[in-house]
mmCIF file of the protein (N, C-alpha, C, O) and its ligand, coordinates in Angstrom:
data_MODEL
# 
_entry.id   MODEL 
# 
loop_
_entity.id 
_entity.type 
_entity.pdbx_number_of_molecules 
1 polymer     1 
2 non-polymer 1 
# 
_entity_poly.entity_id                      1 
_entity_poly.type                           'polypeptide(L)' 
_entity_poly.nstd_linkage                   no 
_entity_poly.nstd_monomer                   no 
_entity_poly.pdbx_seq_one_letter_code       MLSDELLKILACPKCKGHLDYIKDKEKLVCNGCRETYRIENDIPIMLIDEAEKF 
_entity_poly.pdbx_seq_one_letter_code_can   MLSDELLKILACPKCKGHLDYIKDKEKLVCNGCRETYRIENDIPIMLIDEAEKF 
_entity_poly.pdbx_strand_id                 A 
# 
loop_
_entity_poly_seq.entity_id 
_entity_poly_seq.num 
_entity_poly_seq.mon_id 
_entity_poly_seq.hetero 
1 1  MET n 
1 2  LEU n 
1 3  SER n 
1 4  ASP n 
1 5  GLU n 
1 6  LEU n 
1 7  LEU n 
1 8  LYS n 
1 9  ILE n 
1 10 LEU n 
1 11 ALA n 
1 12 CYS n 
1 13 PRO n 
1 14 LYS n 
1 15 CYS n 
1 16 LYS n 
1 17 GLY n 
1 18 HIS n 
1 19 LEU n 
1 20 ASP n 
1 21 TYR n 
1 22 ILE n 
1 23 LYS n 
1 24 ASP n 
1 25 LYS n 
1 26 GLU n 
1 27 LYS n 
1 28 LEU n 
1 29 VAL n 
1 30 CYS n 
1 31 ASN n 
1 32 GLY n 
1 33 CYS n 
1 34 ARG n 
1 35 GLU n 
1 36 THR n 
1 37 TYR n 
1 38 ARG n 
1 39 ILE n 
1 40 GLU n 
1 41 ASN n 
1 42 ASP n 
1 43 ILE n 
1 44 PRO n 
1 45 ILE n 
1 46 MET n 
1 47 LEU n 
1 48 ILE n 
1 49 ASP n 
1 50 GLU n 
1 51 ALA n 
1 52 GLU n 
1 53 LYS n 
1 54 PHE n 
# 
loop_
_struct_asym.id 
_struct_asym.entity_id 
A 1 
B 2 
# 
loop_
_chem_comp.id 
_chem_comp.type 
_chem_comp.mon_nstd_flag 
ALA 'L-peptide linking' y 
ARG 'L-peptide linking' y 
ASN 'L-peptide linking' y 
ASP 'L-peptide linking' y 
CYS 'L-peptide linking' y 
GLU 'L-peptide linking' y 
GLY 'peptide linking'   y 
HIS 'L-peptide linking' y 
ILE 'L-peptide linking' y 
LEU 'L-peptide linking' y 
LYS 'L-peptide linking' y 
MET 'L-peptide linking' y 
PHE 'L-peptide linking' y 
PRO 'L-peptide linking' y 
SER 'L-peptide linking' y 
THR 'L-peptide linking' y 
TYR 'L-peptide linking' y 
VAL 'L-peptide linking' y 
ZN  non-polymer         . 
# 
_pdbx_entity_nonpoly.entity_id   2 
_pdbx_entity_nonpoly.name        ? 
_pdbx_entity_nonpoly.comp_id     ZN 
# 
_pdbx_nonpoly_scheme.asym_id         B 
_pdbx_nonpoly_scheme.entity_id       2 
_pdbx_nonpoly_scheme.mon_id          ZN 
_pdbx_nonpoly_scheme.ndb_seq_num     1 
_pdbx_nonpoly_scheme.pdb_seq_num     101 
_pdbx_nonpoly_scheme.auth_seq_num    101 
_pdbx_nonpoly_scheme.pdb_mon_id      ZN 
_pdbx_nonpoly_scheme.auth_mon_id     ZN 
_pdbx_nonpoly_scheme.pdb_strand_id   A 
_pdbx_nonpoly_scheme.pdb_ins_code    . 
# 
loop_
_atom_site.group_PDB 
_atom_site.id 
_atom_site.type_symbol 
_atom_site.label_atom_id 
_atom_site.label_alt_id 
_atom_site.label_comp_id 
_atom_site.label_asym_id 
_atom_site.label_entity_id 
_atom_site.label_seq_id 
_atom_site.pdbx_PDB_ins_code 
_atom_site.Cartn_x 
_atom_site.Cartn_y 
_atom_site.Cartn_z 
_atom_site.occupancy 
_atom_site.B_iso_or_equiv 
_atom_site.pdbx_formal_charge 
_atom_site.auth_seq_id 
_atom_site.auth_comp_id 
_atom_site.auth_asym_id 
_atom_site.auth_atom_id 
_atom_site.pdbx_PDB_model_num 
ATOM   1   N  N  . MET A 1 1  ? 0.824   -1.229 -0.008  1.00 0.00 ? 1   MET A N  1 
ATOM   2   C  CA . MET A 1 1  ? -0.035  0.009  0.015   1.00 0.00 ? 1   MET A CA 1 
ATOM   3   C  C  . MET A 1 1  ? 0.876   1.235  -0.005  1.00 0.00 ? 1   MET A C  1 
ATOM   4   O  O  . MET A 1 1  ? 1.943   1.246  0.607   1.00 0.00 ? 1   MET A O  1 
ATOM   5   N  N  . LEU A 1 2  ? 0.416   2.298  -0.745  1.00 0.00 ? 2   LEU A N  1 
ATOM   6   C  CA . LEU A 1 2  ? 1.186   3.487  -0.780  1.00 0.00 ? 2   LEU A CA 1 
ATOM   7   C  C  . LEU A 1 2  ? 0.892   4.407  0.385   1.00 0.00 ? 2   LEU A C  1 
ATOM   8   O  O  . LEU A 1 2  ? -0.230  4.442  0.890   1.00 0.00 ? 2   LEU A O  1 
ATOM   9   N  N  . SER A 1 3  ? 1.897   5.149  0.811   1.00 0.00 ? 3   SER A N  1 
ATOM   10  C  CA . SER A 1 3  ? 1.679   6.047  1.955   1.00 0.00 ? 3   SER A CA 1 
ATOM   11  C  C  . SER A 1 3  ? 1.023   7.324  1.477   1.00 0.00 ? 3   SER A C  1 
ATOM   12  O  O  . SER A 1 3  ? 1.115   7.673  0.300   1.00 0.00 ? 3   SER A O  1 
ATOM   13  N  N  . ASP A 1 4  ? 0.356   8.027  2.393   1.00 0.00 ? 4   ASP A N  1 
ATOM   14  C  CA . ASP A 1 4  ? -0.274  9.284  2.036   1.00 0.00 ? 4   ASP A CA 1 
ATOM   15  C  C  . ASP A 1 4  ? 0.717   10.301 1.554   1.00 0.00 ? 4   ASP A C  1 
ATOM   16  O  O  . ASP A 1 4  ? 0.422   11.097 0.662   1.00 0.00 ? 4   ASP A O  1 
ATOM   17  N  N  . GLU A 1 5  ? 1.905   10.281 2.145   1.00 0.00 ? 5   GLU A N  1 
ATOM   18  C  CA . GLU A 1 5  ? 2.901   11.252 1.755   1.00 0.00 ? 5   GLU A CA 1 
ATOM   19  C  C  . GLU A 1 5  ? 3.335   11.062 0.282   1.00 0.00 ? 5   GLU A C  1 
ATOM   20  O  O  . GLU A 1 5  ? 3.493   12.014 -0.482  1.00 0.00 ? 5   GLU A O  1 
ATOM   21  N  N  . LEU A 1 6  ? 3.514   9.802  -0.055  1.00 0.00 ? 6   LEU A N  1 
ATOM   22  C  CA . LEU A 1 6  ? 3.873   9.497  -1.458  1.00 0.00 ? 6   LEU A CA 1 
ATOM   23  C  C  . LEU A 1 6  ? 2.748   9.910  -2.378  1.00 0.00 ? 6   LEU A C  1 
ATOM   24  O  O  . LEU A 1 6  ? 2.981   10.535 -3.413  1.00 0.00 ? 6   LEU A O  1 
ATOM   25  N  N  . LEU A 1 7  ? 1.518   9.561  -2.002  1.00 0.00 ? 7   LEU A N  1 
ATOM   26  C  CA . LEU A 1 7  ? 0.378   9.894  -2.875  1.00 0.00 ? 7   LEU A CA 1 
ATOM   27  C  C  . LEU A 1 7  ? 0.236   11.411 -3.101  1.00 0.00 ? 7   LEU A C  1 
ATOM   28  O  O  . LEU A 1 7  ? -0.194  11.871 -4.159  1.00 0.00 ? 7   LEU A O  1 
ATOM   29  N  N  . LYS A 1 8  ? 0.611   12.148 -2.078  1.00 0.00 ? 8   LYS A N  1 
ATOM   30  C  CA . LYS A 1 8  ? 0.523   13.609 -2.191  1.00 0.00 ? 8   LYS A CA 1 
ATOM   31  C  C  . LYS A 1 8  ? 1.476   14.172 -3.247  1.00 0.00 ? 8   LYS A C  1 
ATOM   32  O  O  . LYS A 1 8  ? 1.128   15.130 -3.937  1.00 0.00 ? 8   LYS A O  1 
ATOM   33  N  N  . ILE A 1 9  ? 2.641   13.607 -3.381  1.00 0.00 ? 9   ILE A N  1 
ATOM   34  C  CA . ILE A 1 9  ? 3.671   14.157 -4.311  1.00 0.00 ? 9   ILE A CA 1 
ATOM   35  C  C  . ILE A 1 9  ? 3.588   13.506 -5.736  1.00 0.00 ? 9   ILE A C  1 
ATOM   36  O  O  . ILE A 1 9  ? 4.208   13.970 -6.692  1.00 0.00 ? 9   ILE A O  1 
ATOM   37  N  N  . LEU A 1 10 ? 2.819   12.453 -5.811  1.00 0.00 ? 10  LEU A N  1 
ATOM   38  C  CA . LEU A 1 10 ? 2.663   11.802 -7.128  1.00 0.00 ? 10  LEU A CA 1 
ATOM   39  C  C  . LEU A 1 10 ? 1.807   12.590 -8.063  1.00 0.00 ? 10  LEU A C  1 
ATOM   40  O  O  . LEU A 1 10 ? 0.773   13.112 -7.647  1.00 0.00 ? 10  LEU A O  1 
ATOM   41  N  N  . ALA A 1 11 ? 2.186   12.701 -9.295  1.00 0.00 ? 11  ALA A N  1 
ATOM   42  C  CA . ALA A 1 11 ? 1.352   13.397 -10.274 1.00 0.00 ? 11  ALA A CA 1 
ATOM   43  C  C  . ALA A 1 11 ? 1.492   12.617 -11.599 1.00 0.00 ? 11  ALA A C  1 
ATOM   44  O  O  . ALA A 1 11 ? 2.477   11.913 -11.824 1.00 0.00 ? 11  ALA A O  1 
ATOM   45  N  N  . CYS A 1 12 ? 0.531   12.758 -12.416 1.00 0.00 ? 12  CYS A N  1 
ATOM   46  C  CA . CYS A 1 12 ? 0.529   12.086 -13.710 1.00 0.00 ? 12  CYS A CA 1 
ATOM   47  C  C  . CYS A 1 12 ? 1.763   12.557 -14.473 1.00 0.00 ? 12  CYS A C  1 
ATOM   48  O  O  . CYS A 1 12 ? 1.996   13.763 -14.554 1.00 0.00 ? 12  CYS A O  1 
ATOM   49  N  N  . PRO A 1 13 ? 2.552   11.661 -15.027 1.00 0.00 ? 13  PRO A N  1 
ATOM   50  C  CA . PRO A 1 13 ? 3.788   12.066 -15.814 1.00 0.00 ? 13  PRO A CA 1 
ATOM   51  C  C  . PRO A 1 13 ? 3.393   12.760 -17.128 1.00 0.00 ? 13  PRO A C  1 
ATOM   52  O  O  . PRO A 1 13 ? 4.226   13.440 -17.726 1.00 0.00 ? 13  PRO A O  1 
ATOM   53  N  N  . LYS A 1 14 ? 2.211   12.614 -17.564 1.00 0.00 ? 14  LYS A N  1 
ATOM   54  C  CA . LYS A 1 14 ? 1.786   13.165 -18.831 1.00 0.00 ? 14  LYS A CA 1 
ATOM   55  C  C  . LYS A 1 14 ? 1.244   14.607 -18.688 1.00 0.00 ? 14  LYS A C  1 
ATOM   56  O  O  . LYS A 1 14 ? 1.671   15.506 -19.411 1.00 0.00 ? 14  LYS A O  1 
ATOM   57  N  N  . CYS A 1 15 ? 0.306   14.812 -17.753 1.00 0.00 ? 15  CYS A N  1 
ATOM   58  C  CA . CYS A 1 15 ? -0.341  16.088 -17.584 1.00 0.00 ? 15  CYS A CA 1 
ATOM   59  C  C  . CYS A 1 15 ? -0.029  16.794 -16.287 1.00 0.00 ? 15  CYS A C  1 
ATOM   60  O  O  . CYS A 1 15 ? -0.446  17.929 -16.058 1.00 0.00 ? 15  CYS A O  1 
ATOM   61  N  N  . LYS A 1 16 ? 0.743   16.073 -15.407 1.00 0.00 ? 16  LYS A N  1 
ATOM   62  C  CA . LYS A 1 16 ? 1.078   16.554 -14.061 1.00 0.00 ? 16  LYS A CA 1 
ATOM   63  C  C  . LYS A 1 16 ? -0.172  16.767 -13.194 1.00 0.00 ? 16  LYS A C  1 
ATOM   64  O  O  . LYS A 1 16 ? -0.153  17.517 -12.219 1.00 0.00 ? 16  LYS A O  1 
ATOM   65  N  N  . GLY A 1 17 ? -1.201  16.116 -13.563 1.00 0.00 ? 17  GLY A N  1 
ATOM   66  C  CA . GLY A 1 17 ? -2.461  16.211 -12.818 1.00 0.00 ? 17  GLY A CA 1 
ATOM   67  C  C  . GLY A 1 17 ? -2.553  15.221 -11.671 1.00 0.00 ? 17  GLY A C  1 
ATOM   68  O  O  . GLY A 1 17 ? -1.675  14.388 -11.446 1.00 0.00 ? 17  GLY A O  1 
ATOM   69  N  N  . HIS A 1 18 ? -3.654  15.355 -10.966 1.00 0.00 ? 18  HIS A N  1 
ATOM   70  C  CA . HIS A 1 18 ? -3.955  14.510 -9.795  1.00 0.00 ? 18  HIS A CA 1 
ATOM   71  C  C  . HIS A 1 18 ? -4.166  13.078 -10.234 1.00 0.00 ? 18  HIS A C  1 
ATOM   72  O  O  . HIS A 1 18 ? -4.719  12.814 -11.302 1.00 0.00 ? 18  HIS A O  1 
ATOM   73  N  N  . LEU A 1 19 ? -3.716  12.149 -9.393  1.00 0.00 ? 19  LEU A N  1 
ATOM   74  C  CA . LEU A 1 19 ? -3.919  10.706 -9.602  1.00 0.00 ? 19  LEU A CA 1 
ATOM   75  C  C  . LEU A 1 19 ? -4.775  10.145 -8.526  1.00 0.00 ? 19  LEU A C  1 
ATOM   76  O  O  . LEU A 1 19 ? -4.562  10.434 -7.348  1.00 0.00 ? 19  LEU A O  1 
ATOM   77  N  N  . ASP A 1 20 ? -5.710  9.374  -8.881  1.00 0.00 ? 20  ASP A N  1 
ATOM   78  C  CA . ASP A 1 20 ? -6.544  8.604  -7.903  1.00 0.00 ? 20  ASP A CA 1 
ATOM   79  C  C  . ASP A 1 20 ? -5.921  7.278  -7.687  1.00 0.00 ? 20  ASP A C  1 
ATOM   80  O  O  . ASP A 1 20 ? -5.498  6.619  -8.637  1.00 0.00 ? 20  ASP A O  1 
ATOM   81  N  N  . TYR A 1 21 ? -5.851  6.862  -6.432  1.00 0.00 ? 21  TYR A N  1 
ATOM   82  C  CA . TYR A 1 21 ? -5.262  5.613  -5.985  1.00 0.00 ? 21  TYR A CA 1 
ATOM   83  C  C  . TYR A 1 21 ? -6.431  4.592  -5.911  1.00 0.00 ? 21  TYR A C  1 
ATOM   84  O  O  . TYR A 1 21 ? -7.365  4.775  -5.131  1.00 0.00 ? 21  TYR A O  1 
ATOM   85  N  N  . ILE A 1 22 ? -6.366  3.548  -6.710  1.00 0.00 ? 22  ILE A N  1 
ATOM   86  C  CA . ILE A 1 22 ? -7.344  2.462  -6.661  1.00 0.00 ? 22  ILE A CA 1 
ATOM   87  C  C  . ILE A 1 22 ? -6.734  1.354  -5.833  1.00 0.00 ? 22  ILE A C  1 
ATOM   88  O  O  . ILE A 1 22 ? -5.970  0.537  -6.347  1.00 0.00 ? 22  ILE A O  1 
ATOM   89  N  N  . LYS A 1 23 ? -7.062  1.319  -4.571  1.00 0.00 ? 23  LYS A N  1 
ATOM   90  C  CA . LYS A 1 23 ? -6.413  0.409  -3.631  1.00 0.00 ? 23  LYS A CA 1 
ATOM   91  C  C  . LYS A 1 23 ? -6.587  -1.043 -4.004  1.00 0.00 ? 23  LYS A C  1 
ATOM   92  O  O  . LYS A 1 23 ? -5.631  -1.818 -4.030  1.00 0.00 ? 23  LYS A O  1 
ATOM   93  N  N  . ASP A 1 24 ? -7.852  -1.407 -4.300  1.00 0.00 ? 24  ASP A N  1 
ATOM   94  C  CA . ASP A 1 24 ? -8.072  -2.863 -4.502  1.00 0.00 ? 24  ASP A CA 1 
ATOM   95  C  C  . ASP A 1 24 ? -7.450  -3.363 -5.793  1.00 0.00 ? 24  ASP A C  1 
ATOM   96  O  O  . ASP A 1 24 ? -7.257  -4.567 -5.961  1.00 0.00 ? 24  ASP A O  1 
ATOM   97  N  N  . LYS A 1 25 ? -7.130  -2.445 -6.717  1.00 0.00 ? 25  LYS A N  1 
ATOM   98  C  CA . LYS A 1 25 ? -6.533  -2.905 -7.981  1.00 0.00 ? 25  LYS A CA 1 
ATOM   99  C  C  . LYS A 1 25 ? -5.035  -2.535 -8.045  1.00 0.00 ? 25  LYS A C  1 
ATOM   100 O  O  . LYS A 1 25 ? -4.342  -2.880 -9.002  1.00 0.00 ? 25  LYS A O  1 
ATOM   101 N  N  . GLU A 1 26 ? -4.561  -1.838 -7.021  1.00 0.00 ? 26  GLU A N  1 
ATOM   102 C  CA . GLU A 1 26 ? -3.131  -1.387 -6.978  1.00 0.00 ? 26  GLU A CA 1 
ATOM   103 C  C  . GLU A 1 26 ? -2.773  -0.659 -8.269  1.00 0.00 ? 26  GLU A C  1 
ATOM   104 O  O  . GLU A 1 26 ? -1.824  -0.994 -8.977  1.00 0.00 ? 26  GLU A O  1 
ATOM   105 N  N  . LYS A 1 27 ? -3.601  0.368  -8.532  1.00 0.00 ? 27  LYS A N  1 
ATOM   106 C  CA . LYS A 1 27 ? -3.333  1.210  -9.727  1.00 0.00 ? 27  LYS A CA 1 
ATOM   107 C  C  . LYS A 1 27 ? -3.498  2.624  -9.366  1.00 0.00 ? 27  LYS A C  1 
ATOM   108 O  O  . LYS A 1 27 ? -4.173  2.945  -8.388  1.00 0.00 ? 27  LYS A O  1 
ATOM   109 N  N  . LEU A 1 28 ? -2.899  3.495  -10.129 1.00 0.00 ? 28  LEU A N  1 
ATOM   110 C  CA . LEU A 1 28 ? -3.068  4.947  -10.060 1.00 0.00 ? 28  LEU A CA 1 
ATOM   111 C  C  . LEU A 1 28 ? -3.793  5.354  -11.389 1.00 0.00 ? 28  LEU A C  1 
ATOM   112 O  O  . LEU A 1 28 ? -3.440  4.928  -12.489 1.00 0.00 ? 28  LEU A O  1 
ATOM   113 N  N  . VAL A 1 29 ? -4.794  6.181  -11.196 1.00 0.00 ? 29  VAL A N  1 
ATOM   114 C  CA . VAL A 1 29 ? -5.607  6.567  -12.376 1.00 0.00 ? 29  VAL A CA 1 
ATOM   115 C  C  . VAL A 1 29 ? -5.583  8.086  -12.559 1.00 0.00 ? 29  VAL A C  1 
ATOM   116 O  O  . VAL A 1 29 ? -5.805  8.855  -11.623 1.00 0.00 ? 29  VAL A O  1 
ATOM   117 N  N  . CYS A 1 30 ? -5.304  8.487  -13.809 1.00 0.00 ? 30  CYS A N  1 
ATOM   118 C  CA . CYS A 1 30 ? -5.462  9.875  -14.165 1.00 0.00 ? 30  CYS A CA 1 
ATOM   119 C  C  . CYS A 1 30 ? -6.758  9.999  -15.006 1.00 0.00 ? 30  CYS A C  1 
ATOM   120 O  O  . CYS A 1 30 ? -6.871  9.502  -16.126 1.00 0.00 ? 30  CYS A O  1 
ATOM   121 N  N  . ASN A 1 31 ? -7.700  10.684 -14.390 1.00 0.00 ? 31  ASN A N  1 
ATOM   122 C  CA . ASN A 1 31 ? -9.001  10.912 -15.150 1.00 0.00 ? 31  ASN A CA 1 
ATOM   123 C  C  . ASN A 1 31 ? -8.869  11.872 -16.310 1.00 0.00 ? 31  ASN A C  1 
ATOM   124 O  O  . ASN A 1 31 ? -9.653  11.832 -17.258 1.00 0.00 ? 31  ASN A O  1 
ATOM   125 N  N  . GLY A 1 32 ? -7.861  12.744 -16.230 1.00 0.00 ? 32  GLY A N  1 
ATOM   126 C  CA . GLY A 1 32 ? -7.684  13.763 -17.304 1.00 0.00 ? 32  GLY A CA 1 
ATOM   127 C  C  . GLY A 1 32 ? -7.181  13.098 -18.582 1.00 0.00 ? 32  GLY A C  1 
ATOM   128 O  O  . GLY A 1 32 ? -7.699  13.361 -19.668 1.00 0.00 ? 32  GLY A O  1 
ATOM   129 N  N  . CYS A 1 33 ? -6.192  12.252 -18.456 1.00 0.00 ? 33  CYS A N  1 
ATOM   130 C  CA . CYS A 1 33 ? -5.617  11.553 -19.625 1.00 0.00 ? 33  CYS A CA 1 
ATOM   131 C  C  . CYS A 1 33 ? -6.329  10.237 -19.861 1.00 0.00 ? 33  CYS A C  1 
ATOM   132 O  O  . CYS A 1 33 ? -6.172  9.655  -20.934 1.00 0.00 ? 33  CYS A O  1 
ATOM   133 N  N  . ARG A 1 34 ? -7.094  9.745  -18.920 1.00 0.00 ? 34  ARG A N  1 
ATOM   134 C  CA . ARG A 1 34 ? -7.687  8.431  -18.953 1.00 0.00 ? 34  ARG A CA 1 
ATOM   135 C  C  . ARG A 1 34 ? -6.594  7.348  -19.160 1.00 0.00 ? 34  ARG A C  1 
ATOM   136 O  O  . ARG A 1 34 ? -6.651  6.491  -20.042 1.00 0.00 ? 34  ARG A O  1 
ATOM   137 N  N  . GLU A 1 35 ? -5.595  7.479  -18.257 1.00 0.00 ? 35  GLU A N  1 
ATOM   138 C  CA . GLU A 1 35 ? -4.525  6.511  -18.228 1.00 0.00 ? 35  GLU A CA 1 
ATOM   139 C  C  . GLU A 1 35 ? -4.463  5.888  -16.845 1.00 0.00 ? 35  GLU A C  1 
ATOM   140 O  O  . GLU A 1 35 ? -4.774  6.540  -15.848 1.00 0.00 ? 35  GLU A O  1 
ATOM   141 N  N  . THR A 1 36 ? -4.052  4.594  -16.787 1.00 0.00 ? 36  THR A N  1 
ATOM   142 C  CA . THR A 1 36 ? -3.781  3.993  -15.471 1.00 0.00 ? 36  THR A CA 1 
ATOM   143 C  C  . THR A 1 36 ? -2.314  3.629  -15.390 1.00 0.00 ? 36  THR A C  1 
ATOM   144 O  O  . THR A 1 36 ? -1.693  3.260  -16.387 1.00 0.00 ? 36  THR A O  1 
ATOM   145 N  N  . TYR A 1 37 ? -1.772  3.738  -14.198 1.00 0.00 ? 37  TYR A N  1 
ATOM   146 C  CA . TYR A 1 37 ? -0.414  3.401  -13.966 1.00 0.00 ? 37  TYR A CA 1 
ATOM   147 C  C  . TYR A 1 37 ? -0.390  2.291  -12.901 1.00 0.00 ? 37  TYR A C  1 
ATOM   148 O  O  . TYR A 1 37 ? -1.000  2.444  -11.842 1.00 0.00 ? 37  TYR A O  1 
ATOM   149 N  N  . ARG A 1 38 ? 0.290   1.206  -13.163 1.00 0.00 ? 38  ARG A N  1 
ATOM   150 C  CA . ARG A 1 38 ? 0.299   0.079  -12.231 1.00 0.00 ? 38  ARG A CA 1 
ATOM   151 C  C  . ARG A 1 38 ? 1.337   0.300  -11.092 1.00 0.00 ? 38  ARG A C  1 
ATOM   152 O  O  . ARG A 1 38 ? 2.265   1.102  -11.194 1.00 0.00 ? 38  ARG A O  1 
ATOM   153 N  N  . ILE A 1 39 ? 1.109   -0.466 -10.013 1.00 0.00 ? 39  ILE A N  1 
ATOM   154 C  CA . ILE A 1 39 ? 1.963   -0.391 -8.862  1.00 0.00 ? 39  ILE A CA 1 
ATOM   155 C  C  . ILE A 1 39 ? 2.575   -1.759 -8.677  1.00 0.00 ? 39  ILE A C  1 
ATOM   156 O  O  . ILE A 1 39 ? 1.849   -2.750 -8.593  1.00 0.00 ? 39  ILE A O  1 
ATOM   157 N  N  . GLU A 1 40 ? 3.852   -1.837 -8.613  1.00 0.00 ? 40  GLU A N  1 
ATOM   158 C  CA . GLU A 1 40 ? 4.577   -3.143 -8.421  1.00 0.00 ? 40  GLU A CA 1 
ATOM   159 C  C  . GLU A 1 40 ? 5.324   -3.055 -7.130  1.00 0.00 ? 40  GLU A C  1 
ATOM   160 O  O  . GLU A 1 40 ? 6.132   -2.147 -6.937  1.00 0.00 ? 40  GLU A O  1 
ATOM   161 N  N  . ASN A 1 41 ? 5.061   -4.016 -6.207  1.00 0.00 ? 41  ASN A N  1 
ATOM   162 C  CA . ASN A 1 41 ? 5.769   -4.002 -4.943  1.00 0.00 ? 41  ASN A CA 1 
ATOM   163 C  C  . ASN A 1 41 ? 5.830   -2.636 -4.289  1.00 0.00 ? 41  ASN A C  1 
ATOM   164 O  O  . ASN A 1 41 ? 6.881   -2.188 -3.831  1.00 0.00 ? 41  ASN A O  1 
ATOM   165 N  N  . ASP A 1 42 ? 4.668   -1.982 -4.258  1.00 0.00 ? 42  ASP A N  1 
ATOM   166 C  CA . ASP A 1 42 ? 4.499   -0.659 -3.623  1.00 0.00 ? 42  ASP A CA 1 
ATOM   167 C  C  . ASP A 1 42 ? 5.263   0.465  -4.386  1.00 0.00 ? 42  ASP A C  1 
ATOM   168 O  O  . ASP A 1 42 ? 5.405   1.574  -3.872  1.00 0.00 ? 42  ASP A O  1 
ATOM   169 N  N  . ILE A 1 43 ? 5.743   0.169  -5.594  1.00 0.00 ? 43  ILE A N  1 
ATOM   170 C  CA . ILE A 1 43 ? 6.387   1.191  -6.380  1.00 0.00 ? 43  ILE A CA 1 
ATOM   171 C  C  . ILE A 1 43 ? 5.517   1.510  -7.556  1.00 0.00 ? 43  ILE A C  1 
ATOM   172 O  O  . ILE A 1 43 ? 5.260   0.639  -8.388  1.00 0.00 ? 43  ILE A O  1 
ATOM   173 N  N  . PRO A 1 44 ? 5.041   2.765  -7.654  1.00 0.00 ? 44  PRO A N  1 
ATOM   174 C  CA . PRO A 1 44 ? 4.205   3.116  -8.792  1.00 0.00 ? 44  PRO A CA 1 
ATOM   175 C  C  . PRO A 1 44 ? 5.106   3.223  -10.050 1.00 0.00 ? 44  PRO A C  1 
ATOM   176 O  O  . PRO A 1 44 ? 6.191   3.804  -10.013 1.00 0.00 ? 44  PRO A O  1 
ATOM   177 N  N  . ILE A 1 45 ? 4.615   2.645  -11.147 1.00 0.00 ? 45  ILE A N  1 
ATOM   178 C  CA . ILE A 1 45 ? 5.360   2.701  -12.408 1.00 0.00 ? 45  ILE A CA 1 
ATOM   179 C  C  . ILE A 1 45 ? 4.864   3.930  -13.193 1.00 0.00 ? 45  ILE A C  1 
ATOM   180 O  O  . ILE A 1 45 ? 3.887   3.882  -13.940 1.00 0.00 ? 45  ILE A O  1 
ATOM   181 N  N  . MET A 1 46 ? 5.600   5.031  -12.974 1.00 0.00 ? 46  MET A N  1 
ATOM   182 C  CA . MET A 1 46 ? 5.152   6.345  -13.515 1.00 0.00 ? 46  MET A CA 1 
ATOM   183 C  C  . MET A 1 46 ? 5.773   6.581  -14.822 1.00 0.00 ? 46  MET A C  1 
ATOM   184 O  O  . MET A 1 46 ? 6.453   7.591  -15.000 1.00 0.00 ? 46  MET A O  1 
ATOM   185 N  N  . LEU A 1 47 ? 5.576   5.671  -15.798 1.00 0.00 ? 47  LEU A N  1 
ATOM   186 C  CA . LEU A 1 47 ? 6.109   5.839  -17.130 1.00 0.00 ? 47  LEU A CA 1 
ATOM   187 C  C  . LEU A 1 47 ? 5.013   5.898  -18.163 1.00 0.00 ? 47  LEU A C  1 
ATOM   188 O  O  . LEU A 1 47 ? 4.147   5.024  -18.181 1.00 0.00 ? 47  LEU A O  1 
ATOM   189 N  N  . ILE A 1 48 ? 5.018   6.876  -19.007 1.00 0.00 ? 48  ILE A N  1 
ATOM   190 C  CA . ILE A 1 48 ? 3.972   7.041  -20.021 1.00 0.00 ? 48  ILE A CA 1 
ATOM   191 C  C  . ILE A 1 48 ? 3.936   5.776  -20.901 1.00 0.00 ? 48  ILE A C  1 
ATOM   192 O  O  . ILE A 1 48 ? 2.856   5.302  -21.255 1.00 0.00 ? 48  ILE A O  1 
ATOM   193 N  N  . ASP A 1 49 ? 5.110   5.233  -21.253 1.00 0.00 ? 49  ASP A N  1 
ATOM   194 C  CA . ASP A 1 49 ? 5.173   4.014  -22.061 1.00 0.00 ? 49  ASP A CA 1 
ATOM   195 C  C  . ASP A 1 49 ? 4.487   2.858  -21.437 1.00 0.00 ? 49  ASP A C  1 
ATOM   196 O  O  . ASP A 1 49 ? 3.982   1.994  -22.154 1.00 0.00 ? 49  ASP A O  1 
ATOM   197 N  N  . GLU A 1 50 ? 4.436   2.786  -20.075 1.00 0.00 ? 50  GLU A N  1 
ATOM   198 C  CA . GLU A 1 50 ? 3.857   1.681  -19.357 1.00 0.00 ? 50  GLU A CA 1 
ATOM   199 C  C  . GLU A 1 50 ? 2.373   1.896  -19.023 1.00 0.00 ? 50  GLU A C  1 
ATOM   200 O  O  . GLU A 1 50 ? 1.703   0.979  -18.548 1.00 0.00 ? 50  GLU A O  1 
ATOM   201 N  N  . ALA A 1 51 ? 1.880   3.067  -19.264 1.00 0.00 ? 51  ALA A N  1 
ATOM   202 C  CA . ALA A 1 51 ? 0.483   3.417  -18.908 1.00 0.00 ? 51  ALA A CA 1 
ATOM   203 C  C  . ALA A 1 51 ? -0.477  2.652  -19.758 1.00 0.00 ? 51  ALA A C  1 
ATOM   204 O  O  . ALA A 1 51 ? -0.153  2.259  -20.879 1.00 0.00 ? 51  ALA A O  1 
ATOM   205 N  N  . GLU A 1 52 ? -1.662  2.434  -19.236 1.00 0.00 ? 52  GLU A N  1 
ATOM   206 C  CA . GLU A 1 52 ? -2.728  1.834  -20.009 1.00 0.00 ? 52  GLU A CA 1 
ATOM   207 C  C  . GLU A 1 52 ? -3.908  2.710  -20.077 1.00 0.00 ? 52  GLU A C  1 
ATOM   208 O  O  . GLU A 1 52 ? -4.310  3.291  -19.069 1.00 0.00 ? 52  GLU A O  1 
ATOM   209 N  N  . LYS A 1 53 ? -4.498  2.835  -21.255 1.00 0.00 ? 53  LYS A N  1 
ATOM   210 C  CA . LYS A 1 53 ? -5.722  3.654  -21.452 1.00 0.00 ? 53  LYS A CA 1 
ATOM   211 C  C  . LYS A 1 53 ? -6.891  2.913  -20.895 1.00 0.00 ? 53  LYS A C  1 
ATOM   212 O  O  . LYS A 1 53 ? -6.917  1.682  -20.903 1.00 0.00 ? 53  LYS A O  1 
ATOM   213 N  N  . PHE A 1 54 ? -7.855  3.639  -20.414 1.00 0.00 ? 54  PHE A N  1 
ATOM   214 C  CA . PHE A 1 54 ? -9.104  2.993  -19.978 1.00 0.00 ? 54  PHE A CA 1 
ATOM   215 C  C  . PHE A 1 54 ? -10.289 3.700  -20.577 1.00 0.00 ? 54  PHE A C  1 
ATOM   216 O  O  . PHE A 1 54 ? -11.430 3.309  -20.331 1.00 0.00 ? 54  PHE A O  1 
HETATM 217 ZN ZN . ZN  B 2 .  ? -2.731  12.822 -16.797 1.00 0.00 2 101 ZN  A ZN 1 
# 
C-alpha cells in the first residue's frame, strides 16, 4: 500500500495532474488523460510508455 505522503507528491507524468489511487486494484488513475499506472511491490510505475488507457 502506498503512503499518504507518497500519494501527495505523485502526479501524472503526462499532464502533471492529480492521480486517484485504486487500492483494490493497486493502480493509479489519471482521469484527465484516462490512463492507469500500475503499482509493483509498492512502487508506482510512473512511465507514459507503461501506462494503460481505460
Ligand atoms: Zn494525466
